[in-house]
N, C-alpha and C positions, 0 to 999 in steps of 0.2 A: 503492500499500500506506500501510496507516493505521500510524503508530510507536506500536506498544502501550507502550513503556516511559514513553511520557504516560500511560498508563489507571491511573485511580485511582477509588475508588468502589465502587457496587455492581452484580455482574454477577449477571445469573440464570442459575442452572442449570436449563432449562428442562426441562418435562418434556414425554414425547410421547403425545399423545392418540389413542387409538385407537378405531373405532368397533365395535360389537356383532358385529361378523362378523369381527373380529380385525384389520381391514387400519387403518392410519396413516391418522387423520383431519385431511388436510390442510385442509379448512376451519376446523377449529378451531385448528389450527396458527397459520395465517395470523390468526385473533383475540387468541390469545394473544402473539403477536409485538407487536400492534397495542396493545395493553392494556399492555404493556411499554413500547413507546416514549413512547405518551399520559403515563406514570406517571413517567419520567425514568430509567429504568435506562439505566446508564453503558455497558453491552455484553451481549450474548446469548450465552450458551454452550449450543447442544442437544448431544443425543447422549452426552451423561454419564452420569454416574451414575443421576442422577434422569430421565435420559431413553429409563432402560432400554437403552441402548444395546448389553449384550449380546444381547438377545434380537432386533434387528433385524438382516435379512440386508445383504448389502453393495450389493444394490440398493435396498433402504427405507433404509439411512441415507443414500447419496448422495440419494435423492428427500426425505428431511426436510433435509438439507443446505441444498439446491436452493432449497425453500420456503421456508426462512429467510434466505438470503440475498437473495432476489429480493422478498421482502415487506419486509424490512428496508431495500434499496435504499438501503445507503451512511450511513444514518440515525445507526448505530452501531454499533462493531465487532461481529463476528461468529467467536466464538471455538471451533470445532467440537469437541469430543469425536472424540480418533481415536486413543484408545487400545488396546492388545490383550499379550496375556503372551506373542505371538507378534513377535518384532521385524519379521518381515516382514509381517506383517497391519497392525501399527502403520504401517509406511511406506504401504502399500497405501491404508488408509484416509485418511493423511495427505496423500497424492497427491490425491487425490480431493477432500480437502476445497479443498485448493488451487487446483485445477482449476476446481472451482464455485465460486470467488471469496469463500473464507472469510479473514478479514484474521490469522488464526492458528488454531492447533489445542491442545487442552489433553490433554495425553498421559498416563495414567496411569503409576504404575511396576508394571511386570509381576507380576501376583498368581501364585498357585499354584506357579509357579517357583523362589519363594524366590531371586532371584540376590543373589550376593555384591555389598559396596558398586562394584568394579570392573566387573561385570555389568550395573547399574544405569548406571554411565557409560558404559559401549560401547551399552548400548542407547539410550539418548538421542542420544549421540553420531551413533549410525547414523541416526537420524531426521531430526537435525540438519543430516547432509551429505547428504539426499535432497531437502531442500526447501528454499524460499529464504522462505517466511512463517515468522512468528514461532512461538514454542513455549511455552507453560505446562507446566511439569512441575507434574505431581497425585502430591501423596505422602499417601496414604489407609491406614497399616499395617492399621487395622481390618479392611479390607475384601482388601486385599492378602496380608495376611500378612507382610510385611516393611517396616521404615524405610529413607526415603533419607534418610543420616545428612548433618548440617550440612556435614562437610567432602565429602562428594558431591557436595551442593548449590553449593556453593562454586567444584568443579572445571566443575561444568556451568555455572556463572555465565562462565564465560571465554568459551563458545562463543559465537559474535556473535550466533545467533539464538535462545536459550533467553533469553526475556525475564525469565522470572520464575516461581515457585511457590505454588500453590495449597497451605498448607499444612491438612491436615486431620489431623493427629497426634493434634490434643487433649492434647499437650504443649506448655505455654506455658514452660518452661524452654529447649526445644529451640528454640522459633519466636523468643525471643529472643536467643539464643544465633545462629540464623540473620539475624536483624536487626543483629546488633551486629557481625557478620565479611562481610557483602554489601558487594558493588560498589555505588555510587551508584544508578545506573540499573539495578538489578535488582529488580525487582519481587516483595512479598510481599503475598498473599492468605491472610485464613483461608476453611478451607473447612468452618467449622461458625459459622453462624451467630451462636450465642452467645459466642465468642471474638471476634467482628467489634470491639467497643468496646476490648476489652483488646488487641488485636493494635495496633489503631489509634495507640492511647495508648504503646504501645511502639516505634510508629514503623513501622507496616505501613501499606498501602497501599486496602484494601478488604477486602471478601468475593466470593467466587463462593456465591451464596446460593440456598438452596431457599427459603427463607421468601418472598422477592421472588415468587415465584410469585403467592401470595397478599396480600402488602404490596409490590409496586415501591416505592410511592413512600414508601412508611415508611422503609424497607430503603435508599433514596438518602436521606433526608433524615438518618436515624443517622449514615453514614457521612461525609456531607458535613460535620455538624454537629461530628462529630469530627477530620476533618482540619481543620477551622479551626480547633480548639482549644478550641470550645465545648463543652466536655465536660458541661455541666449539662441543656444540651438533650439530647446525646448520651445520657447516663445516663437522663433521662425516657424516651425514645423505648425505648430497651433494655430498661428492666424494665417498662413497659407490655407489649412484645409478647415479653419471655423466656416466657412460657408457651408461646404459640403455637411459638418455635422448639424448646422442648422438646418437646412434644407431636408437632409435625414426625417426631420418630423415634421415637415409643411404641411404632411397630411400623418394621418393614424400609423406609427411604427407597425409593420414592415410593409405597407403599402410603398414607401418611396426606395427603400433600398433595394426592394426587389425588382422596380423600375429598373434601378440601376444597374443591378448584376442581370438582367434581361439586356441592356444596352451593352454591356461589356460582354455578352457574349456566353456570360456561364449559366444560366439559367431560365428557362421559360416565365413569361409573365402571368403566371398561374396565383390565385388565393382562394382562398375558403371565407364564401361567405359568414359573418358578415361583413367581412372587408371586403373591398371592391377596387376595380384598377382607378389610378389617379385621374382626377380633371384635365383638361386637355392645356390650363392656364401654369398648372403646379408642373404638369410634365415639363413644357417650355423652360421654365425656372430651373428645373433640376436637370435638365439637359444641359443647359448653357452653362452651370457649373462644371458639369461633368466634361465638357469640351472646354472649357478654360484650365484644367486640371489635369487635361491631357489623360483622361481615363477613357474616352472613348475619342 
């Protein structure tokens, strides 16, 4: 088992490619994994928000995790999304990921239910007691409707196999509070590409990145530069690719990034409802940014 407490850098939040018939495109998925590894991505996280996990059946979920694990062949850690707003379902998915050889799981705070802080704690504690592989807590209040507060995270940090948090609150003061109070070996990753540089500068460890689907090498370089204290290089990369980081959210993620990957010839532009293709005006904006960056 890999020690994920040493993991720093760029972790790609991998898309799930689909065929024209609506099935998971495992051939394209394998190619995406190889593209990531060839470009230095530090870890791969399938079946998260960017992977349209809520639309995958349990069987499809298992098949995606298995394909990624088998394609990676131990070259980088695989941190499989395994979250649910039902604790029992989150445990089920986490056990599947563990059995298939994932090195860890990414577990989102329960959405829609809006648990109390004690509810968050008990939810993640139950998952941690059910599996032995490491758990990365995922805090994304903009999608879940409720925020995992720093004091709750500090309680969770005391649980042996909870090794860190993907912080996507877009709340820099909250991120700094977590960084100030956390145990030394508790990892903090940005859940927003545009906050990567700021979070690392404040003491964070990297990013779980949407943009790394399109620019894995550049996100790796940004993180590496910032982590070694070369902020001039990190800033140059950050500001060059900031328009793309922002454009990836011009419509709901992963709609823009899948359109971009389709333009780059890596996947078919296929989504599952309730996600639909981009509007023509936003397509033109994203395409112009990709052309300016010589990505297409």
